[in-house]
C-alpha positions as CSV (number, residue, x, y, z in Angstrom):
1,L,-84.2,-81.8,50.4
2,L,-86.6,-81.5,47.5
3,F,-86.4,-77.7,47.8
4,D,-82.6,-77.8,47.7
5,G,-82.7,-80.0,44.6
6,L,-85.1,-77.5,42.9
7,L,-82.7,-74.6,43.6
8,G,-79.9,-76.7,42.2
9,V,-81.8,-77.3,39.0
10,I,-82.8,-73.6,38.7
11,A,-79.2,-72.5,39.3
12,G,-78.0,-74.9,36.7
13,L,-80.5,-73.6,34.1
14,V,-79.5,-70.0,34.9
15,V,-75.8,-70.8,34.5
16,V,-76.5,-72.4,31.1
17,L,-78.6,-69.5,29.9
18,V,-76.0,-66.9,30.9
19,H,-73.3,-69.0,29.3
20,V,-75.2,-69.3,26.0
21,S,-76.1,-65.6,26.0
22,Y,-72.5,-64.6,26.7
23,T,-71.2,-66.9,24.0
24,K,-73.7,-65.4,21.4
25,L,-72.7,-61.8,22.3
26,F,-69.0,-62.8,22.2
27,K,-69.4,-64.3,18.7
28,K,-71.2,-61.3,17.4
29,Q,-68.3,-58.9,18.3
């Protein structure tokens, strides 16, 4: 259960980082 929660947190952070990076690249163009 703890491991699943950790994966959820990591997945959430990855999604946020990808979204921020995509937004920055989109604004530059």
